[in-house]
C-alpha positions in Angstrom: -1.0 -6.1 4.6 -2.0 -7.8 1.4 -0.8 -7.5 -2.2 -2.9 -5.6 -4.7 -4.3 -7.3 -7.7 -2.4 -6.4 -10.8 -4.6 -5.0 -13.6 -5.6 -7.6 -16.2 -3.4 -7.6 -19.3 -6.4 -7.5 -21.7 -6.1 -4.9 -23.1 -2.3 -5.2 -22.9 -0.4 -2.6 -20.9 1.3 -1.3 -24.0 -2.1 -0.9 -25.7 -3.2 1.3 -22.8 -0.1 3.4 -23.2 -0.7 3.8 -26.9 -4.3 4.9 -26.3 -3.1 7.5 -23.9 -0.3 8.6 -26.3 -2.7 8.9 -29.2 -4.8 11.4 -27.3 -1.9 13.9 -27.1 -1.5 16.9 -29.3 0.5 16.2 -32.5 3.6 18.0 -31.2 3.8 15.5 -28.3 2.4 12.5 -30.2 4.9 12.5 -33.0 8.1 12.0 -30.9 6.2 9.4 -28.8 5.3 7.4 -31.9 9.0 7.7 -33.0 10.0 6.3 -29.6 7.6 3.3 -29.8 10.4 0.7 -30.0 12.1 2.1 -27.0 8.9 2.1 -24.9 8.1 -1.5 -26.0 11.6 -2.6 -24.9 11.3 -0.9 -21.6 7.8 -2.4 -20.9 9.4 -5.8 -21.4 12.2 -5.0 -19.0 9.7 -4.0 -16.3 7.5 -7.1 -16.8 10.6 -9.4 -16.5 11.8 -7.5 -13.4 8.5 -7.8 -11.7 8.3 -11.5 -12.6 11.8 -12.2 -11.4 11.7 -10.0 -8.3 14.6 -7.9 -9.6 13.1 -4.5 -9.5 16.1 -3.0 -7.8 18.2 -4.0 -10.8 16.3 -1.8 -13.3 18.7 1.0 -14.3 17.9 4.4 -15.8 18.1 4.3 -19.6 19.8 7.3 -21.1 17.5 7.2 -24.1 14.6 8.4 -21.9 16.4 11.7 -21.1 15.4 13.7 -24.3 11.9 12.2 -24.0 11.4 12.9 -20.3 9.0 15.8 -20.7 6.7 14.2 -23.2 6.7 10.8 -21.6 5.8 12.3 -18.3 3.1 14.3 -20.0 1.3 11.0 -20.6 0.6 11.1 -16.9 0.8 14.7 -15.9 -1.7 15.9 -18.4 -5.0 14.1 -17.8 -6.9 12.4 -20.7 -9.9 10.1 -20.9 -7.8 7.0 -21.3 -5.6 7.9 -18.4 -8.6 8.4 -16.2 -10.0 5.1 -17.4 -6.7 3.4 -16.5 -6.7 4.8 -13.0 -10.3 3.7 -12.5 -9.5 0.2 -13.8 -6.5 -0.1 -11.4 -8.8 0.8 -8.4 -11.7 -1.4 -9.6 -9.4 -4.4 -9.9 -9.1 -4.4 -6.0 -11.8 -5.8 -3.8 -14.3 -3.2 -2.5 -13.1 -3.6 1.1 -9.4 -3.6 0.2 -9.9 -0.2 -1.4 -10.7 1.3 2.0 -7.1 1.7 3.0 -3.9 2.9 1.4 -1.9 -0.3 0.6 1.3 1.3 1.7 0.2 2.3 5.3 -3.2 0.8 5.9 -4.4 3.9 7.8 -6.4 6.0 5.4 -8.0 6.1 2.0 -6.0 6.3 -1.2 -6.2 9.8 -2.8 -3.5 9.7 -5.4 -1.1 7.3 -7.2 2.6 6.7 -6.4 5.0 5.9 -9.2 6.9 3.0 -7.6 9.8 3.6 -10.0 10.0 7.4 -9.9 8.7 9.1 -13.0 11.5 11.6 -12.8 14.0 8.8 -13.3 11.8 6.4 -15.3 9.4 8.5 -17.4 8.8 5.6 -19.8 6.8 3.9 -17.0 4.7 6.9 -16.1 1.5 5.2 -17.1 2.5 1.6 -16.7 -0.2 -0.2 -14.5 2.4 -2.0 -12.4 4.1 1.3 -11.6 1.0 3.1 -10.4 0.1 2.3 -6.8 -3.1 3.9 -5.5 -2.1 5.3 -2.1 -2.6 8.2 0.3 -0.8 11.5 -0.2 1.2 11.1 2.9 2.8 7.9 1.7 3.3 9.3 -1.7 5.1 12.4 -0.5 7.1 10.6 2.1 8.4 8.0 -0.4 8.9 10.6 -3.1 11.8 9.6 -5.5 13.9 7.9 -2.9 13.0 4.3 -3.7 16.5 2.7 -3.4 19.0 2.8 -0.5 22.5 4.0 -0.8 23.5 0.4 -1.2 21.1 -0.1 -4.1 18.4 -2.1 -2.3 14.7 -1.4 -2.5 13.3 0.6 0.5 9.6 0.0 -0.1 7.4 -2.9 -0.7 6.0 -3.2 -4.2 2.2 -3.5 -3.7 1.7 -5.7 -6.8 4.5 -8.3 -6.5 6.1 -8.5 -3.1 4.8 -11.6 -1.2 4.2 -10.6 2.5 5.0 -13.6 4.8 1.9 -15.0 6.5 3.6 -14.5 9.9 2.8 -12.1 12.7 5.3 -9.3 12.7 3.2 -6.3 13.8 2.5 -6.6 17.6 0.8 -4.3 20.1 1.1 -3.8 23.9 -2.1 -2.5 25.6 -1.9 -0.5 28.8 -4.3 1.4 31.0 -4.0 5.1 31.1 -3.9 7.0 34.3 -6.9 6.5 36.5 -8.7 4.3 34.0 -9.2 7.3 31.8 -8.7 5.0 28.8 -6.7 2.3 27.2 -3.4 3.0 25.3 -1.6 1.1 22.6 2.1 0.8 21.7 2.9 -1.0 18.5 6.1 -2.6 17.5 7.7 -4.6 14.7 9.1 -8.0 15.6 11.0 -10.3 13.2 9.5 -13.9 13.1 12.3 -16.5 13.3 11.3 -18.2 10.1 11.1 -15.1 7.9 14.1 -14.6 5.6 16.6 -11.8 6.0 16.1 -10.2 2.6 12.3 -9.9 2.8 12.5 -8.8 6.4 14.9 -6.0 5.7 12.5 -4.8 3.0 9.5 -4.9 5.3 11.4 -3.2 8.1 12.7 -0.5 5.7 9.1 0.1 4.4 7.8 0.5 7.9 10.7 2.7 9.1 10.7 5.0 6.1 7.0 5.6 6.2 7.0 5.9 10.0 4.2 3.3 10.2 4.7 2.3 13.8 4.5 6.0 14.9 1.4 6.4 12.8 -0.3 3.4 14.4 0.6 4.6 17.8 -0.9 8.0 17.0 -4.2 6.5 16.0 -4.2 3.6 18.4 -5.9 5.2 21.4 -8.8 6.7 19.4 -9.2 3.4 17.6 -9.4 1.5 20.9 -12.1 3.9 22.1 -14.1 3.3 18.9 -13.7 -0.5 19.1 -14.8 -0.6 22.8 -17.8 1.6 22.0 -18.8 -0.8 19.3 -18.5 -3.7 21.7 -20.6 -1.9 24.3 -23.3 -1.2 21.7 -23.2 -4.9 20.8 -23.9 -5.9 24.4 -26.5 -3.1 25.1 -28.5 -4.2 22.1 -28.7 -7.8 23.3 -25.6 -9.3 21.7 -23.9 -12.0 23.7 -20.2 -12.4 24.6 -18.4 -9.2 23.6 -15.1 -11.1 23.5 -16.4 -13.5 20.9 -17.9 -10.6 18.9 -14.6 -8.7 18.9 -12.7 -11.9 18.1 -14.9 -12.3 15.1 -14.3 -8.8 13.9 -10.5 -9.4 14.3 -10.7 -12.5 12.2 -12.7 -10.7 9.5 -10.2 -7.9 9.3 -7.3 -10.4 9.1 -9.0 -12.2 6.2 -9.5 -9.0 4.3 -6.5 -6.9 5.1 -3.9 -9.5 6.3 -2.8 -10.6 9.7 -0.5 -7.6 10.1 -3.0 -4.9 9.5 -2.8 -2.7 12.5 -6.5 -2.7 13.2 -6.7 -6.5 13.0 -3.8 -6.7 15.4 -5.4 -4.3 17.8 -8.8 -6.1 17.8 -7.1 -9.4 18.5 -5.1 -8.0 21.4 -8.2 -6.4 23.0 -10.3 -9.6 22.6 -7.8 -11.7 24.4 -6.7 -9.3 27.1 -7.5 -10.2 30.7 -8.9 -6.7 31.4 -11.2 -6.6 28.5 -14.4 -6.6 30.5 -13.1 -3.9 32.8 -12.2 -1.7 29.8 -15.7 -2.1 28.4 -17.0 -0.2 31.4 -14.8 2.9 30.7 -17.2 5.6 29.5 
């Protein structure tokens, strides 16, 4: 898992909002223009909270209540500037990093999640740091439930949370009955040198999105694909399938982070004592 690259601030985030706002019909645009000072103030609050890692301390501002419908319309009703904003957010990421949803790492992004729920924070409906390109499953699972009952964040913020460069996603490999295939069981293990606060956030993120279950569901098929690629490598004259797979694992770690489930799976396969035997499984 790696952080996303925040959209460049030129043009400024507020200028992007104004461009979107100014494309609205006059009935919507007038009250938005009147609320300019409020929106500016709230954009500063979000910028400071992201910089200080105090997102959980942002509170709902009652001034947004009468503006909720029109502020949300900036996102809910598509305009050219909004489409441009979404494209720019995606384009800011490396081409390969765009392959997977940053919240789960299992599928392509197909929508955008409002990290601070738009129903509670409509003033951030088109703020670039509040729009996370993700898959629909993560978006619907997270929904508006971003804080715990105790007031702590339950999900990683893709633009600002620093993921420790320590191994915490692990996998156990096992032969299925009668060498019919190879199975995988993933788990989350706390490294001894990772702080409690960030670990609780990581664990909550994984638990609430059911990531370990999702990795387990896809693991067996993924192993079959990986082994098939290794067999093709050998059959076409490539040497040392272990080294080939180890190289793939290292490549995936460098792009997606050491805890991306496919990188973890490739590394485990490349170092397993039964790897050569598993290569023979049709």
